[in-house]
N, C-alpha and C positions, 0 to 999 in steps of 0.2 A: 276456564269459566268459573268465574270467584264464586265459594260456596255460599248460600242464603240461610241466614239467622232467623230464627222466628221466638217471638215471644206472647205471650195473652196478656190482656191487661182484661180481668173479669170486673162485672159491675159492683160496685159494694153496694152493699145494703145494710143501715144503719135498722136491726130489728127494734133496739129502741134507743132514743136520744136525752138523755135529760142535762139540762145548764145547771149544774152544780155552784159556779160562782164567777166572780170578775176580777182579773187582776189589773193592777196599777195601770199596768200599760193600754188597756182597753180589751184583751183576750179575752173570749170568755172559755172559762173551765165544763168541759165537758163529760158525762159518762155514757157511753153508749155499747151496746153487745153489737158488733159487726161479722157478717158473713160477707161472702163472694158465690157468683150466680155461675151457669154455665152458657150466660151470654156476656160478650163482652167486645173488647175491639182487639186486634189484631196487629203486631207491630212486628217488621219483618226488616232487614238490613242486611248488605253487602260489604265488603273490605274496600278501600280505596287506599291506592300507592302513597297520595299524599297525605296531607293532613285537615282537606275540606269535610266537610259535614254536608249534606244537604238532606232537603225532608221534602215525598211528593207525601198529599194526602189524600185519598178514594175513599170509597164505598157510599153507604145510600147518606151518612152522617157528614158527607166533606164539604157541602156546598155552603153552609154556614160560616165553615172556618175559612173558605175562601179570599175573603174581604181583609181580613186581619195579616199583619207581618208576620211570616213565618219565622220570624226571630223570636217573636212573643210565645208560641205555641211551646206546653211547657217539653216537648219532645227534646225540642230542640234546644232549651234551657237548661236542662238535665244532661244534656249530649258535650255542650259547653263548657257546661261546670265540670263535670269528670275529665274533660282534655284539660281544663284547666289545672285541675287537682292533680293530674297523672301523666301529664305529660305523655302520652302514647304517640307510636311513631306512624300510625295510620290514621284515617279518616273513616269515615261512612256515609252511604248513600242509603238512605231509609226511608219505609215507606209505610205509610199506617192507613191501616184500613177501618174507617173510622163508620162505627154501626150504632153507637151509646148515643144520643142525643147530647149536645149540649147545654152547660152549667142548670142542670138537673136530678142533683141530689144522689146520686149515685156513683160520684166519682171517677166519670170519664177522662176526665184532663189527669186526675190525681193518678190513675191508676195508667196510664198512657206513660206520664213521667218515671212510675216505678217501673214497667215494664225496659223503658228504654236503659235504666240503670243497669235492671238484668241482662239484658240486651248486650248492651257495649261491653260489662264486664266481662262477659263470655266472649265479645269478637275481639277485645282488646288485650283479655288474659290478665284483667287486672284482678290481683288478690286484696280487697280491702277489708279492712276489720268490723266490725259492726257497728263501733261507735264513729267510725270513718262515715257509713253508709247511711246511718241516720241523721248525722251532723246534713248531710248532702241531700238527704230526704225531705227533712224537715225546712229546710232554707227554701224549697220548692212550693211548700204549702204543708196546713196543715194535717190533709189526709193524704200527703204519701205516704208516709213511714208506714201506715196501718196497709196502704195498697202494697206496698213494697214486703211487709211479715205475709200479707196473701193469705191468710188464714184465718177462721174464727177467733177471736179474741174480744175482750173488752179493750175498749180503747179510753184514755183518759188524759188529764192534762188540757193541751190545746192542742192535743193530737200526738204528742211523744211517749206517751205511757203506755205501754200493750203487753197485757196479761194475754199471755195465749190459753186458752183454754180447750176442751176434749173436742172434737168434732162434732158438728149437726150433720144427722141425719141427710140426706138428699133429697129433703123435701118439697114438693111441686108449689114453684112461685110463679105468679105472673107480674110482670112491669108494665107499670104503663104512666105514660108522660102525653100529660094533654098538648104536646107541641108548643108549649111557652115556657121562657126561663123567666125565673124570680134571683133576684138581687140577695144573695145570702146579707151582705151587712145592713141592705132596707129591713130583711126579717129581725134582725137580731136588735136593731133601734126600733121597731113596733113593739117588741116585748120589752122596752127598756126599764116600764114600771111594775112587771111583774117580777115576783120572789124568784127565789133558787131553788132546786130540789135538792135531797139529801143527797150523799154518796152511799155506796154500798147497796144498789138496788139489785144488783147478781147475783145471787148465789154462787159461786166462784164454777167447782166443777160439776155442775151438773151434767148428767145426760140424760138423751133422749131416743127412744124408740119409737116416736111416731109424729108426726105432724099435729095430732091432736095435743099431745103432750107438751110440746113447744110452743104452742097457740096458748095454750093454757098459763102456763108459764110467764110469756110474754103478756097477759093481759094484764097481770101486776104493775106492767110500767108503762112506758107511753114515748109522744115525742113533744117534746115544750115547745116545739117550734111552729106546730101544726096551726093553733089560732094564729098568730101572728101573718102566718106565711098564705092562709085560707083568706086571709081578710085581705091581701094584697093581688090574692090571686084565687077567685072564688071557684074556679074550674077544678080547683083542685077537690073540692069537695064533692063535685059532681064524679070524679075519677074514683073517689072512695066510696060512695054509693054505689058507682057502677061494678067497682068488684064483690061488693059486700053483698049483693043481691044474689048473685049468682048462687046455684047449687055445690053446696061442698065449702064454699069461702067458711075457714075459722079465725081469720084475722086479717083487716084492711087499715093501714096503717102509712102514712105520709115516710119518705125516704129521707135522711139529711133534712137540710132547708130546702128538698121539695125542688122542684112540682114532681115529680116522681112519685109512685106511689106502688104498694105490690102489696097481694093478697096471698094469704097461705092457703092452701087447698089440701082438702085428706087423701087426694089422687092425682096421680099424672091427667087421668081421662077428665076428670073435671076440670082439672086447671086449660086443659086443653081447649074443652068446650067453652070454659068460659072466654079464653081470649079470644075466640072464635066469636063469640056471640056479640060481647061488645065493641069488635071490631067492625062488625058488619051495623052496627047502631052508628061507631064512629069512627069513622073511616080515617078523619084526619090525625087520629090520636096512635104516638109508638106505642106499638103492645107487642111484648116478649114473654111467652109461656115458658117458661124453665126451670131450673132448681138449683138448691143450694149445694152448693161444691163441697164434697168431703175428700180426705184422703185419698179412696179410690177412684171416686169421680173425675178428680182432679189430674192422676196420674192419667186415666183413660182421656183424659181432652188431652194432656201433653204430648200424648203419642201422634194425636193429629195436628195437619199442619195450624188449622184455625178454628174458631166455632164451628158447630152447624148455622146452618141458615135457620 
């Protein structure tokens, strides 16, 4: 029986996101503090004797992907790119357990692509240097390099510049998506007449001992895409208000280009109560009480075969 390999694809959260400029080629320059959570997708795979690559998608969020060409999935694109680059002698049967909503601002597809790169490098015993991995990741999408890095960092440029930071504490956090996708290009188009934020908003090597101290520091920053996003999808405001009014919420903010928002809470019990209360009132929303991954909690997660339900 062939061995089964697994990689987690944790949700990416933009704790703040500033648009700092625009290149001549139309790409926007960003600066964002990024962390990852204990909620995410899971990618598994087994080796094949031939050079074929297959991908099956399961899980609670698989249905929206069923109508798409499987070859357009970022997992398949990452696998084919690695295969073209390195010409491994074996193929792979891949299974994506899709738990994160798609087009939701928490890097689901990008996290899946990064997991595919890690998984296939392990399966095919590929020894690629950092520059090659970065080039492959960026060619798949602006968020793939930061998801491949997988640790707390400041992401800048168009996503390719990563400044590693000290771990954040395992702060309780609630992720909520209203069940509707928003188009990132439309959001950037909607803010076309707005100015740009200055760079250097985050003081590099800060360390935090509590959710309150982190939330206080984040209050000096924001998400420059929130206003245009809420103009396109007003339900984002409903999510932000639902998070903010629950007891213990220290900060409520949209992640990335939305529509997923997050709330930072003082304690795990407050986060879980908030998630339960909001879910009762909004049964159609995707809601996940979780926590920020630190080195310790990341190691604990890697011991298990998958994220906890």
